[in-house]
N, C-alpha and C positions, 0 to 999 in steps of 0.2 A: 787191478785196474781201478777199482773203487778206492783203494788206499791212495793211489797216485792222484786221482781227482780230488780227494779230500785234502791232500797236502797242497795241491795247487790253489784250491779255494781259500785255504787258510793263509797261504802265502800272499794271495791277492788282497785278502781282507787286512792282513798286517800292513801291506804296502799302502792301502787306502788310509788306514789309521795313521800310519807314520807320516803320510802326506798332509793329512789334516793338522796334526799336532805340530808339524814343522812349518806350517804356513805362518807368516807374520800376522798380527792381529788386525781385524777390520777396524777402520777408524769411523767415528761418528761425525756427522756434520749437520748443519741446518740448511734445508732447501729454501732458497730465496726466490727464485724465478725459474720458469720453464720456457725453453725455446724449442717447440715441437718441430719447427721447420728444418732444423739440423740436428735434432736429437741431443741437444746439450741443455745443461741447467747451470744456474748460478748457485754456488754453495758457500757457506761460511763455516770455517773451522772454529772450535772453541777458543782458539788463540785470537780470533778476530780476522785472520787472513781470509780473503775471498778468492774463489777460482771459478772459471768456466770449464766444466768437464762433461764428458759423455755419460749417458746412462744406458742401462740394459733396456732395450726396446720392449721387452716383455712387461716392463713396469710402466709403460707409457700412460695408460689410463688410470693408474693408481697413484701417481705422484701429485702432490699438492704443496703450494708454498707454505712454509712453516713446519713441514714434517721433519722428523729426524730420520736421516738416511744413512745407510752403511756404504763405505767407500772401499774400493780395492786399494790395498796398501801400495801397489806398484804404480797405478795410473790415476788414483783418486776417482775413478769412474764409479758411478752409483750402481751398486750391484744388489741392493736390498733396501727394504724399509725397516727402520729400527723401531723399537718399542717406545713408549712414553718415557721421556727423561724427566724425572721429578725435580731435580735441583736446578730449576730455572731461576732467573733473576728478576727483581722488581725495580721499577724506576718511575719517574714522573714525566708527564707530557708538558713540555714548556711552550710549544707553539704548533699550529697546524698550517702547513704551507699550502699554497694555491694548487699545486700539482698533486696533493693528497699525501705527500710524505710528511713525516712527523719529526719534530725536533724534541729530543729527550735529553735528560741529564745522564751523562756517562762519567762517573767518578769526578764530579765537579766541573766537567766540560760539556759543551754542546755537541750532540751528534744527530745527524739527520738520517732516518731509516724509513723503511717501508712498513706497512701494517697489513695484516690479514683480517682485521676487524674494523667495522665502521662505527660511526657515531662517537668518536673520541672528542673529548673537550680538554681545554687547557686546565691543568691541575689534576687530571685523572691519574690514578695509579694503574700501571700496566705491567703485564708479565712479558718479558722478552727472553729470547734464547740466551745462552750463556755468553755468546759472542757480542751481544747487544747489537744484532744486525736486523732483527725483524720483531715486530710486536705480535704476540700470539694471543693475548687475552686482555680484556679491559675489566678491571675490578672496581672501577668507579672512583669517585672522589671520597676516599676513606678518611681524610683528615678532618676529624670532628670539629676542630677549632675553626676551620675555614669553610665549613659547610654553609652555603648561602640559603638562609631561611627567609621566608616571607616576613615582612616587617611586623614586629610585635605591636599590638594595638595599645599605644600609650598616648592619648591626647594630652594636650597641655593641662586640661582641667583635672587630670588624674594626679597632678603634682601640686602639692600645697606648700605655701610659705616661701616660694622662690620666684615671686613675680618679677623682681628686678633682674634676677639672673636670666629668666626666660626672655625678658625684653631684650637683653643684650644679645642672646643667642638668635632671636628672631631678626634683629637688626643686622647681625653679621652674616647669617646664613639664609634665612627664609626670604628676606626682601630681595636680594639679588637674584634668587631663584625664581620668585614669582613675578618680578617686574623686570624681566630681562630687556624689554624694549626701552625702558627708561635708562637702565644702566648702560645700554649700548651707546648712548649719546656721549658717554664719558670714556673715550678709548683708553685712557691711561688708568682707569679705575678697574683693576682686576678683581675677580671674585675671590673670596677667601678660600684658600686651599686646605687649611687645617686649623683646628681649634684645640686648645689645651683647656681642659676642665680640671681645676685644682682646688683643693680645700681639705678640711678634716674628713676622716673616714666616716662612712655611714650617712652622708648628707645628700645623697641622691645623684651622684655623678653618672653611675651606670644607667639609672632610670632616665636621666636627661638625654643620654646618648640614644636610647631606644626611642624617646619622644622626638628627637630631632629627625631620626629616620622615618618614623611614622608620619609626622606632620609635613615633611617634605613630599612624601608620597601623596598625602591627602591634598596638599596644595596643587600638585600636578593633576590629580583626578578632578578637582574643581575647575581647573583651567581647560583641560582637554577631554574630560569625560572618560568613560570606560571604567575599568575596575581599578581597585587600589593596587598600585604596582611599585614596589621598591624592595630593597634588601638591606639587611643589617648583618655585618660580618664581625663577630665578637672573637677576640683572642686575648688571652692573658699573656702579659709580657714574658714571664718565665718560660713559656712554651717555645720561645725562640732560642733559648739556651740549650744547646745540644752537645753531646759528648764528642762528636767527630767534627773536624774542621770543615767548614763549607756548608754543613747541613742547616745551620741557623740562617745563613744568608739565602739559601735556597727556599726556606720557608717564608722569608720576607718576599722573595720574588713570586712565590705561589700566591701569597695573600693578595698582592697588588694585581697579579694576572687574573685571579678569580674576580676581583672587584671590577676590573676593566671589562671583562667578558660579560658580566651581569649587566653592567650599565650600557654596554654597546649593543647588546642583543634585545633592546626594547625592555630591559629590566627595570627601567625607572631609576630614580636616585639611589645610589648605593653608599652606605656609610660603613667605613672601616673604624672599628672601635677597639683601641688597644688599652686594656686595663692594666693597672700596675706597671705603667710604662717606665717608671724609674728603674725597674729591675733589669732592663735590657738596653735602654737608651741613655745610659749614664754618660757624664762628661768624660771624653777621651783624654788619655795622656796624663791622668792625675794619679794613677795607681789604684783608684777606687774600683775601676772595672778591669776585667781581664783583656788580653789581646783579642780573644775570640769575640767578646762583647763589643770591642772597638770596631771590628770589621762588620758586625751586624749594624751598628750605627751608620757606618759608611754606606752599606747597602740600602738602608732606609732612606738616607739622604739622596742617593742616586735615584730611587724610585719616586721620591717627591719631585726631583728636578728633571727626571729623565725625558727622553724624546717621546716616549709613549705617554700621551697626555692623560690627565685625570678628569676627563669630561664626565660630568654627572657623578663624580666620586668625591666624597668628603672624608677627610681623615680626622678622627677625634682621638686625643690622648687623654687619659685620666690618671691622676696621681695625687697623693697627699704629701709627696716629697719633691716638689717642683724644683728645689734648689739643686737636686742631683742630676737633672736632665742636661744633656749636652747643649751648650750655648748655640752652636751652629744650627741645631734643630729648631730652636725657638726664634730664629731671626725672621724678619718679614719676608714673605715670599715662600715660606715653608709652613710653619705653624704660625699663622698670621695673628690670631686672636688668643689672648690668655684671659679666661673668664673664671673668676673666683666663685666657688660654691660655698656659701657661709653656713655656719650653724644656725638653727632657727632661734629667733627670739620668742617671747611669750605669745605674741600675736600669730606668728608663723606656726608655732607649736599647736595652737588651737585649731588652725586650718588643717594641719596634718592629722591631728586626732579626729577631727570631724570626718575626714576621708576614710579612716579605718574603722570608725564606729558606725558609719551610716548603715551598714548591712548587718550590724550585730543586734541581738535581742537585748533591749535595755529595760530596766525596771520601769513599769508604768508606760511602756512604749505604746500600748494600745490606745492611749488617750490622745496621741498626737500622730500626725502623718510622718512618714519617713523623711528625714532630712530637715525637720522643722526644729522648733524650740528645744525639744528634748536633747537632740544630738548636740546642739550648740551649748546647752547647759552642761552636759557631760564633758564636752571638749574643754570648756572653760575650767571646769572643776579639775580635770586631769592636768591641764597646763599650770594651774595655780599650785597644785601639789608639787610640781617640779620647780617653778620659778619663784614662788612666794614663801616657801618654807625653807629654812636654813638646812643645807645638806653639805657640810664642808668636806672637801677632798684634800686640798693642799693649803699649807700656810706659807706665805711668801714673806721673807724678812729682808729689809733693805739696810744699807750701810748705816743709816741714821737711827736704826732701831725700830722704825715704824714697820707695820705689817699689813698685809692684805690676805684675804682668803679666797681661794678658788673653789666654787661650789659645784655641785653636780650639774646645775643648769648651764655652767660654762663648758661642760663636756657633752652636753645633750645633743642628740642627732635625730634625724628622721628614722634611722634604724632603731633607736631607742623606743620611739612611738610604737613601732611594729611589735617589739618585744613586750612592752607594757600592756598593750591591748591583748596580745596573746596570753599573757599571764592572767589578766582579768577574766578572759574567757575560760581558762583552765579552772579558776576558782568557781565560776558559775556552773560549768559542766560537772565538776566534782559534787557540787551541792545538789544538782539535779539527779545525779546517780543515787544519792542518798535519800532521795524523795522530796527534796526541797525545791524551791523555785530556781529555774536555770537561767534567769535573766541576769545580765551584768548590772551591778549596783555601783554607786559612787564609792562605797567602801572597798569594793573589789579593785577599782582603779587606784585608790589611795594606797592600798596594800601592795599592789603591783609596782607602783612608783617607788615605794620604800624598799621593796625587795630588789628592784633593779639597781637602785642607788647602792645598797649594801654590797651587792655582788660586783659592781663596777668601780667602786671607789679605790680599790687597790690596783686597778688596771691603768696605771698612770701612763702607759705607752699609748693610750688613746688620746692623751692630751698633747697638743701640738705647741710649738713655739708661739704661733699666732694666738693661741688661747691664753698663754701666759702674758704676752704683750698686751692683749685686750684688757687684762686686769691691771698690769703695771703701768701701762701707757708710757709717759716720758721718764718714768723711774726704772725702766727695764734694765738699764746699764748699772743700776745701783743695787741690784739683787745680790745678796750674799748667801742666802740659804733658802732652799725649798724642801719642805718636809711634810709628812702626812699631818692633816689638821684634825684627825679624829683619834679616839682611843679605841684600841682593839679590845 
């Protein structure tokens, strides 16, 4: 009898095992919404197809939107709650609708879905289920280039030697912003939408961009009171160039969306600053740029002209190769103003040196107050070392046999000042470590200028066509040879 029972139990166990292993596999889906009134739920399969199905009522108080659930293979009814699925997808929030739904990017197209998380903002990176049907997690705006930072403090007084350039910028940007009531009397006078800052490298274009953002916010504070409020969005042009089609255009849309959101939500004036703009906004249809770059230019133009206005948003482009930029971008109504940022002359160089020397320990500095005669004396000395002593770089020969020489002063920039003062400080520090006096001397500055010249005279790629034209003037077309003007 016991043997018979044992055989029956074994037979039943075998049947149970056979039944389990012969069952079709349970399918996973994402739970989108629950309808407790009729015991149904909305689900989304990994394929993206959605269904309304019944669920096991024993799971009623355990189900939540966003969960992974197990489905019956025959009826798709929810029969269990699945574990965490790790291979989720990520995408970008493009818009927040009035009803709480969210517009996301789905393989280059727009898709409107629900979310189980609150506090989403345009430009946020979010985690969605693999069917792109519901937002499960917000990982924030992780794109460093588009992070909206409070305006860096760069007053106009912090920029030396560019007074005429600053005046042009103020006329084009600040005056319409500060005196809106006067400009409103001229209905056909539209505010400047964009500005191109162009000129040789190292002459302060990026600093001017920061100063524009800061001083616009400062003007608003002076008018309306309250705290300093504004934003500066910096992005390097090459960051728009991406491997996959459509990603670069999406980054352009994100950039402008972030700027509009910052300006619209009481964020004050917002400045978009695109550095090295020639790398991505090149002339279309010439073969200079790729098809992918052409579509990015198209998207940039759409954002400038689009139905979504740029209220309180200013677009700044910076380049030292302005001839490469797309002509449609530079027409009036888009990038309205083109402002040249020149190399400093001797007077401007003195002003820049004084800015960077004012907080440095100078020899005999205790005899004078900070910012007084001593700083001016040292600044004049450093500028004279650059501009009054011959430091040849290139020899220019014309068709009639006459020659000109391009000197280090003709390729000098504000960035050169920073490097020279830094070198002089290095000499003083090294002297102090050895037990000597650690104040900067005039000899330190002279040695730093000479070292900077020797290191940079071979880097002729820092010299622009405009630098050569400045030397050659009306004889530019007669140049037959340009070669080094020094002996190695």
